[in-house]
N, C-alpha and C positions, 0 to 999 in steps of 0.2 A: 425459483421459476424456470428462468432462463437456462438455467442450468438442467435442470430439470425435464426441458423440452429440446436439451439437443443430445445427441449420441456422442459421447466422449472416447476417441482412444486415449491408449496410457499416455500416448507421446503426447497429445495434446490437456488431458489430467494434467501431467507432469508440466508442461509449459505455465499452465496456469496457476499452477502453485509457487512454481518458481518466479513467477514473474509477482507473485502476492508478497512471498517474502523478500523478494528485492524492493520494492514500496516500503513493507514494514521496515525495512531496515534504514531506507531513504528518510523516509517519515520520521524515525526516531531521532537520529545524527541531526537533522534539519529542526526539529523540537528542539532538543537538548541544545543545540547549538544558540535557540532565541531564549533560552532560559527555561524551558518548561522542567518539572519536575519530573520523575519517574513515575509518579503517582498522578502525576497530571496525566502526564500520558496515557499511562493505563486507564483514566476515567475518561477518556476523550471519548466526545459525543459524536453520535451520528452523523449530524452538517458538518461537522468540524473535519471529521473522517471522510466525508466525500469531496468536502472542498481540497482537502490535502491531497486525494486521487485525482481530480481535476491537475492541481497543481503539479502533478507529479506526470501527467499525460502530457500538461503543456512544456515540460520540460523533457520531453520524447524519452521518458522512463528509465530514467539514469538510475544504474546500480547502486550507487552509493553519493551521499550528501558532500559535494565540495563548495 
């Protein structure tokens, strides 16, 4: 709904996609390091995904997990 209510330029769209891809990579690496299987990562529930996004933001949106 939020995205639908905002007019996005191609630049802002690509920034959103780039940040999301960065989050996905960061989260995947983080979960693997914590011992999660690839199947468990793919089946991550919405509450866990939202918490991971909050953790990513608290960490200043790193592009890779270290």
